[in-house]
All heavy atoms as TSV, in Angstrom:
chain	resi	resn	atom	element	x	y	z
A	1	MET	N	N	-13.580	-1.732	-16.664
A	1	MET	CA	C	-12.872	-1.092	-15.569
A	1	MET	C	C	-13.905	-0.522	-14.594
A	1	MET	O	O	-14.880	0.100	-14.987
A	1	MET	CB	C	-11.975	0.018	-16.118
A	1	MET	CG	C	-11.088	0.635	-15.077
A	1	MET	SD	S	-9.995	1.949	-15.670
A	1	MET	CE	C	-9.127	1.167	-16.980
A	2	LEU	N	N	-13.686	-0.737	-13.316
A	2	LEU	CA	C	-14.598	-0.243	-12.290
A	2	LEU	C	C	-14.452	1.258	-12.110
A	2	LEU	O	O	-13.397	1.846	-12.402
A	2	LEU	CB	C	-14.308	-0.936	-10.956
A	2	LEU	CG	C	-14.491	-2.441	-10.918
A	2	LEU	CD1	C	-14.016	-2.991	-9.585
A	2	LEU	CD2	C	-15.947	-2.796	-11.143
A	3	GLU	N	N	-15.483	1.886	-11.622
A	3	GLU	CA	C	-15.463	3.331	-11.381
A	3	GLU	C	C	-14.353	3.706	-10.401
A	3	GLU	O	O	-13.686	4.717	-10.573
A	3	GLU	CB	C	-16.821	3.802	-10.867
A	3	GLU	CG	C	-16.921	5.299	-10.673
A	3	GLU	CD	C	-16.727	6.089	-11.964
A	3	GLU	OE1	O	-17.071	5.587	-13.050
A	3	GLU	OE2	O	-16.224	7.229	-11.880
A	4	THR	N	N	-14.156	2.875	-9.379
A	4	THR	CA	C	-13.093	3.147	-8.407
A	4	THR	C	C	-11.729	3.145	-9.081
A	4	THR	O	O	-10.891	4.004	-8.804
A	4	THR	CB	C	-13.119	2.090	-7.289
A	4	THR	OG1	O	-14.412	2.081	-6.701
A	4	THR	CG2	C	-12.075	2.371	-6.234
A	5	GLU	N	N	-11.499	2.186	-9.983
A	5	GLU	CA	C	-10.231	2.131	-10.705
A	5	GLU	C	C	-10.037	3.368	-11.571
A	5	GLU	O	O	-8.934	3.911	-11.655
A	5	GLU	CB	C	-10.166	0.871	-11.569
A	5	GLU	CG	C	-10.077	-0.399	-10.751
A	5	GLU	CD	C	-10.224	-1.639	-11.593
A	5	GLU	OE1	O	-10.880	-1.585	-12.663
A	5	GLU	OE2	O	-9.683	-2.671	-11.184
A	6	ARG	N	N	-11.081	3.818	-12.200
A	6	ARG	CA	C	-10.995	5.045	-13.013
A	6	ARG	C	C	-10.615	6.248	-12.157
A	6	ARG	O	O	-9.817	7.079	-12.561
A	6	ARG	CB	C	-12.328	5.305	-13.709
A	6	ARG	CG	C	-12.619	4.341	-14.813
A	6	ARG	CD	C	-13.872	4.742	-15.562
A	6	ARG	NE	N	-14.131	3.762	-16.590
A	6	ARG	CZ	C	-15.293	3.201	-16.814
A	6	ARG	NH1	N	-16.339	3.538	-16.093
A	6	ARG	NH2	N	-15.443	2.312	-17.763
A	7	ARG	N	N	-11.182	6.311	-10.974
A	7	ARG	CA	C	-10.873	7.430	-10.081
A	7	ARG	C	C	-9.422	7.385	-9.616
A	7	ARG	O	O	-8.757	8.411	-9.532
A	7	ARG	CB	C	-11.811	7.430	-8.885
A	7	ARG	CG	C	-13.222	7.798	-9.261
A	7	ARG	CD	C	-14.136	7.783	-8.072
A	7	ARG	NE	N	-15.504	8.075	-8.477
A	7	ARG	CZ	C	-16.520	8.093	-7.666
A	7	ARG	NH1	N	-16.357	7.825	-6.391
A	7	ARG	NH2	N	-17.719	8.377	-8.114
A	8	VAL	N	N	-8.933	6.190	-9.308
A	8	VAL	CA	C	-7.540	6.050	-8.889
A	8	VAL	C	C	-6.606	6.468	-10.021
A	8	VAL	O	O	-5.630	7.192	-9.804
A	8	VAL	CB	C	-7.244	4.604	-8.428
A	8	VAL	CG1	C	-5.763	4.373	-8.247
A	8	VAL	CG2	C	-7.986	4.296	-7.133
A	9	ILE	N	N	-6.897	6.024	-11.235
A	9	ILE	CA	C	-6.063	6.383	-12.382
A	9	ILE	C	C	-6.119	7.880	-12.646
A	9	ILE	O	O	-5.097	8.509	-12.934
A	9	ILE	CB	C	-6.482	5.564	-13.619
A	9	ILE	CG1	C	-6.118	4.096	-13.392
A	9	ILE	CG2	C	-5.824	6.097	-14.881
A	9	ILE	CD1	C	-6.671	3.152	-14.431
A	10	ALA	N	N	-7.285	8.475	-12.514
A	10	ALA	CA	C	-7.412	9.926	-12.707
A	10	ALA	C	C	-6.624	10.681	-11.644
A	10	ALA	O	O	-5.903	11.639	-11.957
A	10	ALA	CB	C	-8.887	10.332	-12.671
A	11	ALA	N	N	-6.730	10.260	-10.388
A	11	ALA	CA	C	-5.976	10.912	-9.317
A	11	ALA	C	C	-4.479	10.750	-9.529
A	11	ALA	O	O	-3.706	11.684	-9.315
A	11	ALA	CB	C	-6.383	10.338	-7.960
A	12	ALA	N	N	-4.047	9.568	-9.969
A	12	ALA	CA	C	-2.625	9.339	-10.236
A	12	ALA	C	C	-2.130	10.257	-11.338
A	12	ALA	O	O	-1.018	10.794	-11.258
A	12	ALA	CB	C	-2.394	7.878	-10.616
A	13	GLY	N	N	-2.947	10.458	-12.359
A	13	GLY	CA	C	-2.575	11.368	-13.446
A	13	GLY	C	C	-2.440	12.802	-12.965
A	13	GLY	O	O	-1.497	13.503	-13.344
A	14	ILE	N	N	-3.356	13.237	-12.128
A	14	ILE	CA	C	-3.296	14.596	-11.583
A	14	ILE	C	C	-2.042	14.788	-10.738
A	14	ILE	O	O	-1.406	15.839	-10.777
A	14	ILE	CB	C	-4.563	14.898	-10.753
A	14	ILE	CG1	C	-5.779	14.983	-11.690
A	14	ILE	CG2	C	-4.407	16.177	-9.947
A	14	ILE	CD1	C	-7.115	15.013	-10.964
A	15	LEU	N	N	-1.679	13.741	-9.983
A	15	LEU	CA	C	-0.506	13.815	-9.110
A	15	LEU	C	C	0.802	13.598	-9.853
A	15	LEU	O	O	1.877	13.763	-9.280
A	15	LEU	CB	C	-0.629	12.784	-7.980
A	15	LEU	CG	C	-1.765	13.025	-6.999
A	15	LEU	CD1	C	-1.920	11.836	-6.068
A	15	LEU	CD2	C	-1.515	14.296	-6.212
A	16	GLY	N	N	0.723	13.208	-11.119
A	16	GLY	CA	C	1.927	12.986	-11.901
A	16	GLY	C	C	2.599	11.646	-11.641
A	16	GLY	O	O	3.784	11.481	-11.917
A	17	LEU	N	N	1.852	10.690	-11.117
A	17	LEU	CA	C	2.418	9.362	-10.859
A	17	LEU	C	C	2.561	8.608	-12.171
A	17	LEU	O	O	1.726	8.718	-13.057
A	17	LEU	CB	C	1.524	8.576	-9.906
A	17	LEU	CG	C	1.263	9.230	-8.543
A	17	LEU	CD1	C	0.323	8.379	-7.720
A	17	LEU	CD2	C	2.563	9.433	-7.801
A	18	SER	N	N	3.614	7.837	-12.274
A	18	SER	CA	C	3.849	7.098	-13.513
A	18	SER	C	C	3.601	5.600	-13.378
A	18	SER	O	O	3.546	4.897	-14.373
A	18	SER	CB	C	5.284	7.331	-13.987
A	18	SER	OG	O	6.200	6.895	-13.007
A	19	GLU	N	N	3.484	5.093	-12.143
A	19	GLU	CA	C	3.265	3.666	-11.940
A	19	GLU	C	C	2.203	3.423	-10.884
A	19	GLU	O	O	2.123	4.155	-9.910
A	19	GLU	CB	C	4.554	2.990	-11.465
A	19	GLU	CG	C	5.668	2.989	-12.485
A	19	GLU	CD	C	6.883	2.257	-11.977
A	19	GLU	OE1	O	6.709	1.160	-11.410
A	19	GLU	OE2	O	7.980	2.792	-12.135
A	20	ILE	N	N	1.401	2.378	-11.108
A	20	ILE	CA	C	0.416	1.930	-10.133
A	20	ILE	C	C	0.585	0.426	-10.005
A	20	ILE	O	O	0.648	-0.286	-11.006
A	20	ILE	CB	C	-1.027	2.241	-10.578
A	20	ILE	CG1	C	-1.236	3.742	-10.702
A	20	ILE	CG2	C	-2.035	1.632	-9.613
A	20	ILE	CD1	C	-2.585	4.130	-11.272
A	21	ALA	N	N	0.680	-0.064	-8.770
A	21	ALA	CA	C	0.792	-1.506	-8.526
A	21	ALA	C	C	-0.494	-1.991	-7.883
A	21	ALA	O	O	-0.919	-1.457	-6.870
A	21	ALA	CB	C	1.980	-1.802	-7.615
A	22	ARG	N	N	-1.101	-2.990	-8.482
A	22	ARG	CA	C	-2.336	-3.555	-7.934
A	22	ARG	C	C	-1.977	-4.856	-7.232
A	22	ARG	O	O	-2.053	-5.934	-7.810
A	22	ARG	CB	C	-3.337	-3.794	-9.050
A	22	ARG	CG	C	-4.681	-4.195	-8.545
A	22	ARG	CD	C	-5.658	-4.292	-9.672
A	22	ARG	NE	N	-6.945	-4.689	-9.145
A	22	ARG	CZ	C	-8.000	-4.900	-9.867
A	22	ARG	NH1	N	-7.937	-4.765	-11.162
A	22	ARG	NH2	N	-9.123	-5.257	-9.307
A	23	ILE	N	N	-1.540	-4.728	-5.982
A	23	ILE	CA	C	-1.106	-5.870	-5.191
A	23	ILE	C	C	-1.669	-5.731	-3.792
A	23	ILE	O	O	-2.146	-4.665	-3.407
A	23	ILE	CB	C	0.435	-5.975	-5.140
A	23	ILE	CG1	C	1.047	-4.699	-4.582
A	23	ILE	CG2	C	0.991	-6.266	-6.516
A	23	ILE	CD1	C	2.535	-4.759	-4.405
A	24	GLY	N	N	-1.616	-6.784	-3.015
A	24	GLY	CA	C	-2.135	-6.719	-1.666
A	24	GLY	C	C	-1.586	-7.838	-0.797
A	24	GLY	O	O	-0.886	-8.719	-1.270
A	25	GLY	N	N	-1.900	-7.754	0.470
A	25	GLY	CA	C	-1.471	-8.762	1.417
A	25	GLY	C	C	-0.183	-8.389	2.123
A	25	GLY	O	O	0.469	-7.392	1.790
A	26	ALA	N	N	0.166	-9.200	3.106
A	26	ALA	CA	C	1.369	-8.938	3.892
A	26	ALA	C	C	2.617	-8.985	3.022
A	26	ALA	O	O	3.555	-8.209	3.221
A	26	ALA	CB	C	1.473	-9.953	5.030
A	27	GLN	N	N	2.640	-9.882	2.025
A	27	GLN	CA	C	3.798	-9.975	1.148
A	27	GLN	C	C	3.960	-8.709	0.314
A	27	GLN	O	O	5.077	-8.295	-0.003
A	27	GLN	CB	C	3.720	-11.217	0.252
A	27	GLN	CG	C	2.610	-11.212	-0.766
A	27	GLN	CD	C	1.262	-11.661	-0.233
A	27	GLN	OE1	O	1.042	-11.781	0.968
A	27	GLN	NE2	N	0.337	-11.937	-1.132
A	28	ALA	N	N	2.866	-8.055	-0.028
A	28	ALA	CA	C	2.937	-6.800	-0.777
A	28	ALA	C	C	3.521	-5.688	0.083
A	28	ALA	O	O	4.250	-4.834	-0.421
A	28	ALA	CB	C	1.543	-6.403	-1.271
A	29	VAL	N	N	3.212	-5.703	1.370
A	29	VAL	CA	C	3.774	-4.706	2.283
A	29	VAL	C	C	5.292	-4.805	2.278
A	29	VAL	O	O	6.003	-3.800	2.159
A	29	VAL	CB	C	3.204	-4.872	3.715
A	29	VAL	CG1	C	3.928	-3.974	4.691
A	29	VAL	CG2	C	1.710	-4.589	3.729
A	30	ALA	N	N	5.810	-6.022	2.370
A	30	ALA	CA	C	7.266	-6.219	2.348
A	30	ALA	C	C	7.858	-5.798	1.004
A	30	ALA	O	O	8.895	-5.132	0.961
A	30	ALA	CB	C	7.598	-7.676	2.645
A	31	ALA	N	N	7.209	-6.175	-0.087
A	31	ALA	CA	C	7.708	-5.820	-1.420
A	31	ALA	C	C	7.759	-4.309	-1.598
A	31	ALA	O	O	8.732	-3.775	-2.142
A	31	ALA	CB	C	6.829	-6.454	-2.493
A	32	LEU	N	N	6.738	-3.609	-1.139
A	32	LEU	CA	C	6.709	-2.156	-1.284
A	32	LEU	C	C	7.697	-1.466	-0.352
A	32	LEU	O	O	8.304	-0.460	-0.710
A	32	LEU	CB	C	5.295	-1.635	-1.027
A	32	LEU	CG	C	4.248	-2.038	-2.065
A	32	LEU	CD1	C	2.859	-1.646	-1.578
A	32	LEU	CD2	C	4.542	-1.399	-3.407
A	33	ALA	N	N	7.874	-2.000	0.833
A	33	ALA	CA	C	8.778	-1.373	1.806
A	33	ALA	C	C	10.242	-1.506	1.414
A	33	ALA	O	O	11.037	-0.589	1.628
A	33	ALA	CB	C	8.550	-1.974	3.190
A	34	TYR	N	N	10.600	-2.648	0.835
A	34	TYR	CA	C	12.009	-2.911	0.540
A	34	TYR	C	C	12.337	-2.949	-0.943
A	34	TYR	O	O	13.500	-2.909	-1.324
A	34	TYR	CB	C	12.444	-4.218	1.206
A	34	TYR	CG	C	12.258	-4.155	2.700
A	34	TYR	CD1	C	11.318	-4.946	3.340
A	34	TYR	CD2	C	13.001	-3.266	3.476
A	34	TYR	CE1	C	11.140	-4.879	4.709
A	34	TYR	CE2	C	12.813	-3.181	4.849
A	34	TYR	CZ	C	11.886	-3.991	5.455
A	34	TYR	OH	O	11.697	-3.907	6.807
A	35	GLY	N	N	11.318	-3.031	-1.783
A	35	GLY	CA	C	11.533	-3.086	-3.221
A	35	GLY	C	C	11.857	-4.490	-3.687
A	35	GLY	O	O	12.319	-5.331	-2.917
A	36	THR	N	N	11.602	-4.740	-4.962
A	36	THR	CA	C	11.927	-6.005	-5.610
A	36	THR	C	C	12.484	-5.677	-6.988
A	36	THR	O	O	12.611	-4.505	-7.353
A	36	THR	CB	C	10.682	-6.911	-5.777
A	36	THR	OG1	O	9.793	-6.298	-6.720
A	36	THR	CG2	C	9.971	-7.143	-4.467
A	37	LYS	N	N	12.773	-6.691	-7.776
A	37	LYS	CA	C	13.224	-6.438	-9.148
A	37	LYS	C	C	12.135	-5.759	-9.969
A	37	LYS	O	O	12.414	-4.946	-10.840
A	37	LYS	CB	C	13.641	-7.739	-9.827
A	37	LYS	CG	C	14.928	-8.306	-9.307
A	37	LYS	CD	C	15.306	-9.567	-10.065
A	37	LYS	CE	C	16.594	-10.145	-9.496
A	37	LYS	NZ	N	16.966	-11.376	-10.211
A	38	ALA	N	N	10.874	-6.091	-9.681
A	38	ALA	CA	C	9.752	-5.558	-10.458
A	38	ALA	C	C	9.138	-4.301	-9.852
A	38	ALA	O	O	8.504	-3.523	-10.562
A	38	ALA	CB	C	8.674	-6.622	-10.601
A	39	LEU	N	N	9.313	-4.090	-8.543
A	39	LEU	CA	C	8.705	-2.941	-7.866
A	39	LEU	C	C	9.766	-2.118	-7.158
A	39	LEU	O	O	10.563	-2.665	-6.401
A	39	LEU	CB	C	7.699	-3.414	-6.806
A	39	LEU	CG	C	6.430	-4.079	-7.288
A	39	LEU	CD1	C	5.689	-4.707	-6.124
A	39	LEU	CD2	C	5.551	-3.071	-7.983
A	40	PRO	N	N	9.749	-0.810	-7.371
A	40	PRO	CA	C	10.683	0.023	-6.618
A	40	PRO	C	C	10.206	0.207	-5.176
A	40	PRO	O	O	9.030	0.029	-4.869
A	40	PRO	CB	C	10.642	1.350	-7.369
A	40	PRO	CG	C	9.293	1.392	-7.996
A	40	PRO	CD	C	8.953	-0.041	-8.308
A	41	ARG	N	N	11.121	0.550	-4.308
A	41	ARG	CA	C	10.788	0.852	-2.917
A	41	ARG	C	C	9.911	2.104	-2.880
A	41	ARG	O	O	10.114	3.027	-3.658
A	41	ARG	CB	C	12.090	1.095	-2.150
A	41	ARG	CG	C	11.912	1.352	-0.700
A	41	ARG	CD	C	13.287	1.624	-0.066
A	41	ARG	NE	N	13.186	1.744	1.357
A	41	ARG	CZ	C	12.709	2.820	2.001
A	41	ARG	NH1	N	12.323	3.858	1.323
A	41	ARG	NH2	N	12.637	2.830	3.313
A	42	VAL	N	N	8.936	2.143	-1.975
A	42	VAL	CA	C	8.060	3.307	-1.855
A	42	VAL	C	C	8.413	4.108	-0.603
A	42	VAL	O	O	9.126	3.626	0.277
A	42	VAL	CB	C	6.566	2.887	-1.815
A	42	VAL	CG1	C	6.177	2.171	-3.093
A	42	VAL	CG2	C	6.264	2.033	-0.609
A	43	ASP	N	N	7.905	5.332	-0.540
A	43	ASP	CA	C	8.155	6.194	0.611
A	43	ASP	C	C	7.180	5.941	1.758
A	43	ASP	O	O	7.534	6.090	2.919
A	43	ASP	CB	C	8.079	7.666	0.209
A	43	ASP	CG	C	9.170	8.048	-0.767
A	43	ASP	OD1	O	10.298	7.539	-0.627
A	43	ASP	OD2	O	8.888	8.846	-1.671
A	44	LYS	N	N	5.929	5.603	1.417
A	44	LYS	CA	C	4.918	5.393	2.454
A	44	LYS	C	C	3.886	4.382	1.975
A	44	LYS	O	O	3.523	4.376	0.809
A	44	LYS	CB	C	4.229	6.711	2.808
A	44	LYS	CG	C	3.315	6.602	4.013
A	44	LYS	CD	C	2.902	7.959	4.556
A	44	LYS	CE	C	2.140	7.794	5.855
A	44	LYS	NZ	N	1.836	9.073	6.480
A	45	ILE	N	N	3.421	3.560	2.903
A	45	ILE	CA	C	2.412	2.548	2.601
A	45	ILE	C	C	1.112	2.938	3.289
A	45	ILE	O	O	1.090	3.189	4.491
A	45	ILE	CB	C	2.874	1.151	3.075
A	45	ILE	CG1	C	4.168	0.763	2.351
A	45	ILE	CG2	C	1.783	0.118	2.842
A	45	ILE	CD1	C	4.795	-0.511	2.863
A	46	PHE	N	N	0.032	2.997	2.499
A	46	PHE	CA	C	-1.295	3.351	2.995
A	46	PHE	C	C	-2.248	2.197	2.768
A	46	PHE	O	O	-2.051	1.397	1.874
A	46	PHE	CB	C	-1.871	4.542	2.201
A	46	PHE	CG	C	-1.156	5.826	2.383
A	46	PHE	CD1	C	-0.103	6.159	1.563
A	46	PHE	CD2	C	-1.547	6.708	3.368
A	46	PHE	CE1	C	0.554	7.364	1.700
A	46	PHE	CE2	C	-0.892	7.912	3.518
A	46	PHE	CZ	C	0.156	8.230	2.688
A	47	GLY	N	N	-3.305	2.164	3.537
A	47	GLY	CA	C	-4.398	1.261	3.239
A	47	GLY	C	C	-4.716	0.277	4.339
A	47	GLY	O	O	-3.872	-0.050	5.164
A	48	PRO	N	N	-5.956	-0.192	4.340
A	48	PRO	CA	C	-6.404	-1.141	5.355
A	48	PRO	C	C	-5.929	-2.548	5.033
A	48	PRO	O	O	-5.418	-2.823	3.949
A	48	PRO	CB	C	-7.921	-1.048	5.269
A	48	PRO	CG	C	-8.173	-0.747	3.824
A	48	PRO	CD	C	-7.029	0.155	3.418
A	49	GLY	N	N	-6.130	-3.427	5.971
A	49	GLY	CA	C	-5.788	-4.827	5.761
A	49	GLY	C	C	-6.183	-5.644	6.971
A	49	GLY	O	O	-6.611	-5.105	7.995
A	50	ASN	N	N	-6.005	-6.930	6.857
A	50	ASN	CA	C	-6.336	-7.815	7.964
A	50	ASN	C	C	-5.219	-7.780	9.014
A	50	ASN	O	O	-4.293	-6.978	8.929
A	50	ASN	CB	C	-6.598	-9.236	7.450
A	50	ASN	CG	C	-5.402	-9.818	6.734
A	50	ASN	OD1	O	-4.270	-9.420	6.952
A	50	ASN	ND2	N	-5.664	-10.770	5.865
A	51	ARG	N	N	-5.287	-8.673	9.974
A	51	ARG	CA	C	-4.302	-8.644	11.056
A	51	ARG	C	C	-2.893	-8.947	10.570
A	51	ARG	O	O	-1.915	-8.474	11.145
A	51	ARG	CB	C	-4.709	-9.602	12.168
A	51	ARG	CG	C	-4.772	-11.037	11.734
A	51	ARG	CD	C	-5.276	-11.922	12.832
A	51	ARG	NE	N	-5.428	-13.282	12.322
A	51	ARG	CZ	C	-5.875	-14.265	13.014
A	51	ARG	NH1	N	-6.254	-14.060	14.256
A	51	ARG	NH2	N	-5.980	-15.455	12.496
A	52	PHE	N	N	-2.770	-9.720	9.491
A	52	PHE	CA	C	-1.456	-10.038	8.954
A	52	PHE	C	C	-0.834	-8.822	8.258
A	52	PHE	O	O	0.355	-8.571	8.380
A	52	PHE	CB	C	-1.549	-11.226	7.998
A	52	PHE	CG	C	-2.116	-12.448	8.653
A	52	PHE	CD1	C	-3.390	-12.879	8.353
A	52	PHE	CD2	C	-1.389	-13.148	9.603
A	52	PHE	CE1	C	-3.929	-13.992	8.968
A	52	PHE	CE2	C	-1.917	-14.272	10.227
A	52	PHE	CZ	C	-3.184	-14.687	9.910
A	53	VAL	N	N	-1.659	-8.071	7.537
A	53	VAL	CA	C	-1.188	-6.843	6.894
A	53	VAL	C	C	-0.798	-5.826	7.960
A	53	VAL	O	O	0.236	-5.159	7.854
A	53	VAL	CB	C	-2.269	-6.274	5.947
A	53	VAL	CG1	C	-1.899	-4.886	5.463
A	53	VAL	CG2	C	-2.478	-7.214	4.774
A	54	THR	N	N	-1.598	-5.704	8.991
A	54	THR	CA	C	-1.285	-4.777	10.083
A	54	THR	C	C	0.043	-5.151	10.738
A	54	THR	O	O	0.886	-4.286	10.991
A	54	THR	CB	C	-2.420	-4.769	11.127
A	54	THR	OG1	O	-3.623	-4.340	10.488
A	54	THR	CG2	C	-2.103	-3.844	12.278
A	55	ALA	N	N	0.254	-6.445	10.991
A	55	ALA	CA	C	1.512	-6.899	11.588
A	55	ALA	C	C	2.689	-6.612	10.656
A	55	ALA	O	O	3.751	-6.150	11.098
A	55	ALA	CB	C	1.440	-8.382	11.908
A	56	ALA	N	N	2.503	-6.853	9.362
A	56	ALA	CA	C	3.574	-6.589	8.396
A	56	ALA	C	C	3.901	-5.098	8.343
A	56	ALA	O	O	5.074	-4.713	8.295
A	56	ALA	CB	C	3.166	-7.094	7.014
A	57	LYS	N	N	2.872	-4.259	8.361
A	57	LYS	CA	C	3.104	-2.812	8.341
A	57	LYS	C	C	3.860	-2.358	9.586
A	57	LYS	O	O	4.744	-1.510	9.506
A	57	LYS	CB	C	1.776	-2.062	8.197
A	57	LYS	CG	C	1.219	-2.139	6.783
A	57	LYS	CD	C	-0.200	-1.651	6.662
A	57	LYS	CE	C	-0.403	-0.232	7.020
A	57	LYS	NZ	N	-1.777	0.223	6.819
A	58	GLN	N	N	3.534	-2.933	10.720
A	58	GLN	CA	C	4.247	-2.564	11.942
A	58	GLN	C	C	5.705	-3.009	11.883
A	58	GLN	O	O	6.594	-2.299	12.343
A	58	GLN	CB	C	3.540	-3.141	13.159
A	58	GLN	CG	C	2.220	-2.446	13.438
A	58	GLN	CD	C	1.428	-3.068	14.566
A	58	GLN	OE1	O	1.527	-4.263	14.814
A	58	GLN	NE2	N	0.633	-2.264	15.249
A	59	LEU	N	N	5.965	-4.174	11.288
A	59	LEU	CA	C	7.335	-4.663	11.169
A	59	LEU	C	C	8.192	-3.787	10.257
A	59	LEU	O	O	9.358	-3.539	10.548
A	59	LEU	CB	C	7.351	-6.106	10.659
A	59	LEU	CG	C	6.928	-7.173	11.651
A	59	LEU	CD1	C	6.778	-8.514	10.953
A	59	LEU	CD2	C	7.941	-7.277	12.782
A	60	VAL	N	N	7.622	-3.314	9.150
A	60	VAL	CA	C	8.415	-2.510	8.209
A	60	VAL	C	C	8.428	-1.030	8.572
A	60	VAL	O	O	9.128	-0.251	7.936
A	60	VAL	CB	C	7.936	-2.689	6.748
A	60	VAL	CG1	C	7.980	-4.146	6.331
A	60	VAL	CG2	C	6.564	-2.091	6.523
A	61	SER	N	N	7.669	-0.629	9.584
A	61	SER	CA	C	7.551	0.792	9.915
A	61	SER	C	C	8.877	1.422	10.345
A	61	SER	O	O	9.008	2.638	10.327
A	61	SER	CB	C	6.496	1.015	10.998
A	61	SER	OG	O	6.918	0.457	12.230
A	62	TYR	N	N	9.865	0.618	10.695
A	62	TYR	CA	C	11.184	1.155	11.044
A	62	TYR	C	C	11.965	1.562	9.798
A	62	TYR	O	O	12.868	2.387	9.866
A	62	TYR	CB	C	11.981	0.131	11.855
A	62	TYR	CG	C	11.336	-0.198	13.176
A	62	TYR	CD1	C	10.637	-1.386	13.345
A	62	TYR	CD2	C	11.402	0.695	14.242
A	62	TYR	CE1	C	10.024	-1.684	14.552
A	62	TYR	CE2	C	10.793	0.408	15.457
A	62	TYR	CZ	C	10.107	-0.790	15.596
A	62	TYR	OH	O	9.501	-1.073	16.800
A	63	ASP	N	N	11.601	0.971	8.654
A	63	ASP	CA	C	12.313	1.236	7.407
A	63	ASP	C	C	11.496	2.006	6.382
A	63	ASP	O	O	12.043	2.534	5.415
A	63	ASP	CB	C	12.750	-0.093	6.775
A	63	ASP	CG	C	13.678	-0.876	7.681
A	63	ASP	OD1	O	14.619	-0.280	8.217
A	63	ASP	OD2	O	13.440	-2.085	7.856
A	64	CYS	N	N	10.185	2.055	6.560
A	64	CYS	CA	C	9.296	2.702	5.604
A	64	CYS	C	C	8.124	3.307	6.380
A	64	CYS	O	O	7.578	2.666	7.273
A	64	CYS	CB	C	8.783	1.658	4.609
A	64	CYS	SG	S	7.664	2.312	3.364
A	65	ALA	N	N	7.746	4.515	6.021
A	65	ALA	CA	C	6.618	5.160	6.702
A	65	ALA	C	C	5.320	4.412	6.384
A	65	ALA	O	O	5.143	3.890	5.288
A	65	ALA	CB	C	6.496	6.608	6.260
A	66	ILE	N	N	4.420	4.353	7.373
A	66	ILE	CA	C	3.109	3.729	7.181
A	66	ILE	C	C	2.033	4.664	7.705
A	66	ILE	O	O	2.314	5.591	8.460
A	66	ILE	CB	C	3.003	2.363	7.905
A	66	ILE	CG1	C	3.134	2.541	9.430
A	66	ILE	CG2	C	4.023	1.378	7.381
A	66	ILE	CD1	C	2.723	1.326	10.233
A	67	ASP	N	N	0.789	4.404	7.298
A	67	ASP	CA	C	-0.312	5.113	7.918
A	67	ASP	C	C	-0.554	4.472	9.283
A	67	ASP	O	O	0.201	3.614	9.702
A	67	ASP	CB	C	-1.563	5.062	7.025
A	67	ASP	CG	C	-2.035	3.650	6.743
A	67	ASP	OD1	O	-1.284	2.692	7.007
A	67	ASP	OD2	O	-3.144	3.498	6.227
A	68	LEU	N	N	-1.580	4.858	9.952
A	68	LEU	CA	C	-1.856	4.291	11.276
A	68	LEU	C	C	-2.229	2.820	11.157
A	68	LEU	O	O	-2.880	2.419	10.199
A	68	LEU	CB	C	-3.010	5.063	11.930
A	68	LEU	CG	C	-2.736	6.515	12.239
A	68	LEU	CD1	C	-4.008	7.178	12.757
A	68	LEU	CD2	C	-1.627	6.645	13.267
A	69	PRO	N	N	-1.841	2.007	12.139
A	69	PRO	CA	C	-2.270	0.599	12.102
A	69	PRO	C	C	-3.794	0.508	12.148
A	69	PRO	O	O	-4.454	1.354	12.742
A	69	PRO	CB	C	-1.673	0.016	13.387
A	69	PRO	CG	C	-0.590	0.948	13.779
A	69	PRO	CD	C	-0.989	2.300	13.268
A	70	ALA	N	N	-4.327	-0.496	11.484
A	70	ALA	CA	C	-5.777	-0.659	11.424
A	70	ALA	C	C	-6.333	-0.936	12.812
A	70	ALA	O	O	-5.754	-1.700	13.589
A	70	ALA	CB	C	-6.137	-1.808	10.495
A	71	GLY	N	N	-7.423	-0.289	13.119
A	71	GLY	CA	C	-8.099	-0.521	14.386
A	71	GLY	C	C	-9.136	-1.616	14.235
A	71	GLY	O	O	-9.306	-2.185	13.153
A	72	PRO	N	N	-9.869	-1.919	15.288
A	72	PRO	CA	C	-10.845	-3.009	15.226
A	72	PRO	C	C	-11.999	-2.762	14.267
A	72	PRO	O	O	-12.644	-3.691	13.822
A	72	PRO	CB	C	-11.334	-3.125	16.669
A	72	PRO	CG	C	-10.981	-1.836	17.317
A	72	PRO	CD	C	-9.785	-1.304	16.596
A	73	THR	N	N	-12.273	-1.511	13.917
A	73	THR	CA	C	-13.382	-1.236	13.005
A	73	THR	C	C	-12.967	-1.253	11.538
A	73	THR	O	O	-13.825	-1.267	10.668
A	73	THR	CB	C	-14.009	0.145	13.324
A	73	THR	OG1	O	-13.002	1.141	13.172
A	73	THR	CG2	C	-14.590	0.170	14.703
A	74	GLU	N	N	-11.682	-1.255	11.225
A	74	GLU	CA	C	-11.226	-1.240	9.844
A	74	GLU	C	C	-11.774	-2.399	9.019
A	74	GLU	O	O	-12.259	-2.197	7.926
A	74	GLU	CB	C	-9.690	-1.235	9.776
A	74	GLU	CG	C	-9.066	0.090	10.136
A	74	GLU	CD	C	-9.220	1.135	9.043
A	74	GLU	OE1	O	-9.353	0.782	7.863
A	74	GLU	OE2	O	-9.215	2.303	9.378
A	75	PRO	N	N	-11.690	-3.661	9.513
A	75	PRO	CA	C	-12.180	-4.771	8.689
A	75	PRO	C	C	-13.684	-4.732	8.469
A	75	PRO	O	O	-14.188	-5.325	7.531
A	75	PRO	CB	C	-11.796	-6.014	9.483
A	75	PRO	CG	C	-10.698	-5.591	10.402
A	75	PRO	CD	C	-10.994	-4.146	10.692
A	76	LEU	N	N	-14.413	-4.053	9.330
A	76	LEU	CA	C	-15.867	-3.991	9.184
A	76	LEU	C	C	-16.225	-3.053	8.067
A	76	LEU	O	O	-17.141	-3.157	7.369
A	76	LEU	CB	C	-16.515	-3.513	10.483
A	76	LEU	CG	C	-16.251	-4.409	11.702
A	76	LEU	CD1	C	-16.862	-3.777	12.935
A	76	LEU	CD2	C	-16.803	-5.798	11.493
């Protein structure tokens, strides 16, 4: 397990979270915003991504809160 993963799990434990999903991409944005059989709907979506993830986050922002859209320096 990577150090970053350990930190995420430790932070989740402190916050009392019971589930962590390790997914990504524009399809993950839709799954998290609207929920699936395997994933419940979330309250807010955070994190960087490419232009497709940014577009997906903007599309779901009417139904689910998002962080700020990625700027030109995010992918760098």
